[in-house]
Each structure stands twice: as structure tokens, then as C-alpha cells.
C-alpha positions as semicolon CSV with decimal commas, in nm:
position;residue;x (nm);y (nm);z (nm)
1;M;4,290;-1,068;-5,406
2;A;4,281;-0,723;-5,245
3;S;3,914;-0,762;-5,162
4;I;3,984;-1,098;-4,998
5;K;4,262;-0,947;-4,787
6;G;4,036;-0,654;-4,693
7;S;3,755;-0,885;-4,586
8;G;4,005;-1,092;-4,388
9;R;4,129;-0,785;-4,202
10;R;3,773;-0,679;-4,128
11;G;3,698;-1,027;-3,996
12;I;4,002;-1,021;-3,768
13;A;3,912;-0,673;-3,642
14;L;3,554;-0,782;-3,578
15;H;3,654;-1,094;-3,385
16;T;3,913;-0,899;-3,187
17;S;3,658;-0,638;-3,085
18;L;3,410;-0,912;-2,991
19;I;3,670;-1,088;-2,776
20;I;3,756;-0,761;-2,602
21;G;3,386;-0,695;-2,541
22;V;3,337;-1,043;-2,394
23;L;3,635;-0,998;-2,162
24;L;3,511;-0,659;-2,042
25;S;3,161;-0,798;-1,986
26;A;3,287;-1,105;-1,799
27;F;3,532;-0,918;-1,576
28;P;3,270;-0,803;-1,315
29;F;3,162;-1,166;-1,269
30;Y;3,523;-1,277;-1,238
31;W;3,591;-0,998;-0,989
32;A;3,288;-1,098;-0,780
33;V;3,411;-1,459;-0,766
34;I;3,760;-1,343;-0,668
35;M;3,626;-1,121;-0,387
36;S;3,416;-1,408;-0,254
37;T;3,736;-1,601;-0,182
38;H;3,898;-1,326;0,030
39;T;3,835;-1,158;0,363
40;S;3,721;-0,797;0,391
41;S;4,072;-0,676;0,471
42;E;4,212;-0,853;0,166
43;I;3,939;-0,709;-0,057
44;F;4,042;-0,352;0,036
45;S;4,415;-0,419;0,017
46;Y;4,635;-0,244;-0,238
47;P;4,725;-0,350;-0,498
48;P;4,396;-0,540;-0,547
49;K;4,417;-0,917;-0,551
50;L;4,333;-1,062;-0,892
51;L;4,379;-1,430;-0,803
52;P;4,152;-1,654;-0,590
53;G;4,211;-1,665;-0,216
54;S;4,161;-1,939;0,040
55;H;3,864;-1,811;0,243
56;F;3,573;-1,916;0,022
57;M;3,452;-2,203;0,241
58;E;3,491;-1,985;0,550
59;N;3,277;-1,718;0,387
60;V;3,021;-1,982;0,290
61;R;2,995;-2,107;0,649
62;S;2,957;-1,751;0,778
63;L;2,686;-1,689;0,518
64;F;2,487;-1,998;0,616
65;D;2,520;-1,913;0,986
66;T;2,396;-1,556;0,933
67;I;2,089;-1,608;0,712
68;D;1,865;-1,893;0,604
69;F;2,020;-1,899;0,259
70;F;1,854;-2,212;0,119
71;G;1,515;-2,124;0,265
72;S;1,519;-1,778;0,111
73;M;1,654;-1,920;-0,215
74;W;1,363;-2,164;-0,227
75;N;1,120;-1,874;-0,175
76;S;1,279;-1,682;-0,462
77;L;1,284;-1,990;-0,684
78;L;0,917;-2,062;-0,613
79;V;0,806;-1,705;-0,682
80;A;1,022;-1,657;-0,992
81;T;0,920;-1,992;-1,146
82;L;0,547;-1,951;-1,089
83;V;0,547;-1,589;-1,207
84;T;0,743;-1,683;-1,520
85;F;0,499;-1,957;-1,620
86;L;0,196;-1,735;-1,551
87;V;0,345;-1,445;-1,747
88;L;0,428;-1,670;-2,042
89;F;0,072;-1,801;-2,051
90;F;-0,132;-1,487;-1,991
91;D;0,090;-1,248;-2,187
92;S;0,117;-1,474;-2,490
93;L;-0,257;-1,541;-2,485
94;A;-0,340;-1,170;-2,472
95;A;-0,075;-1,090;-2,732
96;F;-0,220;-1,353;-2,967
97;V;-0,556;-1,181;-2,950
98;F;-0,409;-0,836;-3,006
99;A;-0,187;-0,952;-3,292
100;K;-0,420;-1,171;-3,499
101;F;-0,780;-1,088;-3,415
102;D;-1,002;-0,783;-3,459
103;F;-1,259;-0,685;-3,197
104;P;-1,434;-0,362;-3,092
105;G;-1,210;-0,132;-2,887
106;K;-0,889;-0,318;-2,976
107;N;-0,683;-0,006;-3,042
108;V;-0,816;0,172;-2,733
109;L;-0,732;-0,122;-2,509
110;F;-0,383;-0,148;-2,656
111;A;-0,329;0,226;-2,605
112;L;-0,432;0,187;-2,239
113;L;-0,189;-0,104;-2,214
114;M;0,092;0,118;-2,341
115;L;0,001;0,385;-2,086
116;I;0,029;0,123;-1,811
117;F;0,364;0,018;-1,958
118;M;0,497;0,373;-1,919
119;V;0,391;0,409;-1,554
120;P;0,684;0,342;-1,315
121;A;0,629;0,040;-1,092
122;Q;0,713;0,246;-0,782
123;M;0,398;0,455;-0,831
124;S;0,176;0,151;-0,785
125;A;0,348;0,019;-0,471
126;I;0,119;0,193;-0,220
127;P;-0,214;0,115;-0,397
128;Q;-0,097;-0,240;-0,451
129;F;-0,006;-0,278;-0,084
130;V;-0,349;-0,146;0,021
131;I;-0,523;-0,393;-0,209
132;M;-0,312;-0,685;-0,088
133;A;-0,377;-0,586;0,274
134;K;-0,754;-0,575;0,222
135;I;-0,748;-0,915;0,056
136;G;-0,532;-1,050;0,338
137;W;-0,234;-1,154;0,128
138;I;0,031;-0,939;0,296
139;G;0,303;-1,162;0,438
140;S;0,238;-1,451;0,195
141;M;0,393;-1,545;-0,137
142;T;0,059;-1,484;-0,306
143;A;0,120;-1,110;-0,273
144;L;0,428;-1,153;-0,493
145;I;0,289;-1,400;-0,745
146;V;-0,061;-1,279;-0,836
147;P;0,016;-0,909;-0,908
148;A;0,305;-1,015;-1,134
149;A;0,111;-1,284;-1,324
150;A;0,079;-1,056;-1,630
151;N;0,251;-0,739;-1,738
152;A;0,226;-0,481;-2,015
153;F;0,580;-0,533;-2,145
154;G;0,527;-0,905;-2,203
155;I;0,203;-0,845;-2,395
156;F;0,366;-0,574;-2,605
157;W;0,674;-0,785;-2,677
158;M;0,478;-1,098;-2,773
159;R;0,230;-0,898;-2,983
160;Q;0,510;-0,749;-3,189
161;Y;0,673;-1,090;-3,225
162;M;0,351;-1,267;-3,323
163;R;0,256;-1,008;-3,584
164;S;0,561;-1,099;-3,791
165;A;0,615;-1,465;-3,692
166;I;0,262;-1,603;-3,730
167;H;0,134;-1,590;-4,086
168;D;-0,235;-1,550;-4,149
169;E;-0,225;-1,848;-4,386
170;L;-0,144;-2,077;-4,092
171;L;-0,447;-1,956;-3,900
172;D;-0,670;-1,984;-4,205
173;A;-0,554;-2,341;-4,262
174;S;-0,618;-2,430;-3,899
175;K;-0,970;-2,285;-3,925
176;L;-1,039;-2,506;-4,226
177;D;-0,930;-2,803;-4,015
178;G;-1,185;-2,704;-3,750
179;A;-0,944;-2,566;-3,490
180;N;-1,101;-2,335;-3,234
181;F;-0,929;-2,040;-3,071
182;L;-0,748;-2,239;-2,801
183;R;-0,624;-2,499;-3,049
184;Q;-0,497;-2,223;-3,275
185;Y;-0,316;-2,069;-2,979
186;W;-0,168;-2,394;-2,851
187;H;-0,088;-2,584;-3,171
188;V;-0,023;-2,303;-3,421
189;A;0,094;-1,991;-3,235
190;L;0,308;-2,125;-2,950
191;P;0,535;-2,355;-3,158
192;V;0,618;-2,063;-3,389
193;V;0,697;-1,807;-3,118
194;R;0,914;-2,021;-2,890
195;P;1,220;-1,794;-2,930
196;G;1,010;-1,495;-2,818
197;L;0,875;-1,694;-2,525
198;A;1,227;-1,800;-2,428
199;F;1,342;-1,438;-2,418
200;L;1,036;-1,333;-2,218
201;G;1,089;-1,622;-1,978
202;I;1,453;-1,526;-1,917
203;F;1,360;-1,160;-1,874
204;T;1,075;-1,236;-1,633
205;F;1,268;-1,489;-1,424
206;M;1,564;-1,256;-1,384
207;G;1,338;-0,964;-1,293
208;Q;1,155;-1,163;-1,028
209;W;1,473;-1,320;-0,893
210;N;1,639;-0,980;-0,850
211;D;1,329;-0,799;-0,722
212;Y;1,395;-0,639;-0,387
213;A;1,158;-0,349;-0,319
214;W;0,818;-0,521;-0,341
215;P;0,919;-0,838;-0,146
216;L;1,067;-0,613;0,122
217;I;0,730;-0,434;0,151
218;A;0,493;-0,729;0,113
219;L;0,671;-1,002;0,311
220;T;0,630;-0,874;0,665
221;N;0,742;-1,204;0,819
222;P;1,125;-1,197;0,845
223;D;1,133;-1,578;0,828
224;N;0,951;-1,578;0,495
225;V;1,168;-1,355;0,276
226;T;1,317;-1,392;-0,070
227;L;1,687;-1,424;-0,135
228;Q;1,753;-1,060;-0,225
229;V;1,590;-0,940;0,097
230;A;1,786;-1,197;0,297
231;L;2,114;-1,090;0,135
232;S;2,043;-0,728;0,228
233;Q;2,048;-0,836;0,592
234;L;2,420;-0,910;0,554
235;N;2,498;-0,538;0,552
236;G;2,620;-0,462;0,902
237;T;2,611;-0,134;1,089
238;H;2,894;0,100;1,193
239;G;3,125;-0,033;0,920
240;T;3,118;-0,396;1,034
241;T;3,003;-0,548;0,706
242;D;3,185;-0,868;0,608
243;Y;3,223;-0,799;0,237
244;G;3,374;-1,138;0,167
245;M;3,058;-1,300;0,300
246;V;2,838;-1,053;0,107
247;M;3,014;-1,129;-0,219
248;T;2,990;-1,502;-0,150
249;G;2,613;-1,467;-0,116
250;A;2,596;-1,264;-0,435
251;V;2,798;-1,523;-0,626
252;L;2,584;-1,815;-0,504
253;A;2,270;-1,618;-0,592
254;L;2,394;-1,589;-0,951
255;I;2,401;-1,964;-1,009
256;P;2,024;-2,012;-1,076
257;L;2,027;-1,711;-1,308
258;L;2,315;-1,855;-1,509
259;I;2,135;-2,191;-1,539
260;V;1,811;-2,028;-1,657
261;F;1,999;-1,804;-1,899
262;A;2,189;-2,100;-2,045
263;I;1,870;-2,303;-2,095
264;G;1,679;-2,009;-2,243
265;A;1,962;-1,898;-2,470
266;R;2,003;-2,252;-2,600
267;Q;1,632;-2,263;-2,678
268;I;1,648;-1,931;-2,863
269;I;1,954;-2,026;-3,069
270;G;1,819;-2,373;-3,148
271;D;1,482;-2,248;-3,268
272;L;1,638;-1,970;-3,476
273;A;1,874;-2,223;-3,636
274;K;1,581;-2,455;-3,720
275;G;1,397;-2,161;-3,874
276;A;1,700;-2,072;-4,085
277;V;1,729;-2,432;-4,209
278;R;1,358;-2,444;-4,297
279;G;1,389;-2,111;-4,476
């Protein structure tokens, strides 16, 4: 009886701490939504306003009048979606080779990949810009999509996932059935590693959606910018920034991220639950 009571107390304490953690994590999003419904003067008032105001639609109209919100959102959506699909394909394909096949120089190539992984992205900005300029891609979306089509982190993550998730017996059985490399990759590897792909897809989409530095450098045409660059144009000079409008743009920019996260998280949880049932 004492052990049951002790486990019950531990369960209550655990759930209480989880609820507190969720509330603390959700508060910045709630605060952003609240600020998007107020004017700048109301945002800086004391005590701070914790309830929604009545200026949300006014802030939305000001936002749409100041920047091409939907045009820049479409640019971000196009880049983030294409990059995510390319990363999922190329990184998982390379990871499959590294995880389940032996070839000369495998360890050396993987060590070089890890060295690339440790190099900060800012160090490659200038060489990358020079290459894109020589090719003639500066100012176009291609300069954002092609360089990001594969990355070291995705290959490393999927390699580690595939090493434990894909059993050699599955590959041996597929070989006996006459499956070649591509059929093994498509019909054996990918169905098993869908939770890992879902995480990589969420991570990649969010990274591309929030990317600011490289689009600011590569997209020289001000009419052809991504959403984060367009939102940065809302910052006024000499203290004239309309923070209500800025927060409205930030809140609207979060909506695609929340949709992608919800879809990806559902995929991860569903596949893990199926695996637990099979086990």
C-alpha cells in the first residue's frame, strides 16, 4: 500500500512539473499573440497587458500595406518545401550507404563529413556567394535551394538512425528476392526510418523558414525576398518602429511552422506507436 501511495505521489509530481513546463514554454507564444493585438504604446504600458486588445486587424492592414507579406511568404514556402524534400532524399540516400554498405575510403569520407559539420555556416558565406555569382544564380531562388539540398547534419542523423533501425536480415532477404540498391533504399529502408525522416523534415523546414542571413545576401532584388527578410524591413529608424505590426507579422509567420510541426509530430508519434505494437 505504501509503495502504491509513493508511486501515486511521484506520478502527481511528474505531471505537475510537466504542466508547469508546458505553461512556461507556451507563454512566449501567448505573449506574442497578445502583443499583436495592441498598439506600440499599449505594449510598453505598465503594468503590461495580459489580455487581447482590439487592434489586431488594424495591425494586419498596416502589415499588408508595408510589405508584400503573401509574396514573401510564398517565396519562403517554396524554398523551404523544395529544400526539405531534397534534403530528405539526398541525405537519407547518402546515410543509407554509410550505414549499411562497405566501400573503400568509407571512414575517411565520413570523417571529412564530420569536419564539414563542425564548420560554422558563416565561414562559407563569402565563398558560396562568389560561386553563386560566377554561376549567375545571385538574385534567384536557385541560390537558396541548391546549396542547401544536402547537409552534413542530415547525413549524420540518418546514418545513426539507420544503423539501429534497419536490420541486416531485412537487406539480406531483399537481396534474395532480387532487389537492387534503389529498391532496397525505397522499399526496405525508407518505410523503417519514417520517424527519423519526419524529424529531419521538421528540422530542415524550420531552419529554412527562419533563415535570414543567406537570403539577405543572395536575394539582391528587394521584390524577390523571403518572409524573414521582408519582416526585417518593418524595423523603422529613429525609434519609429510599430511593434504591434512587427509582432503581428511574427505571429502570422509562425502559422506555417505550427502546421508543419503538427503534421511531422503526428507522423513521428504514429510510427513509433506502430513499432511498439509490432514489438
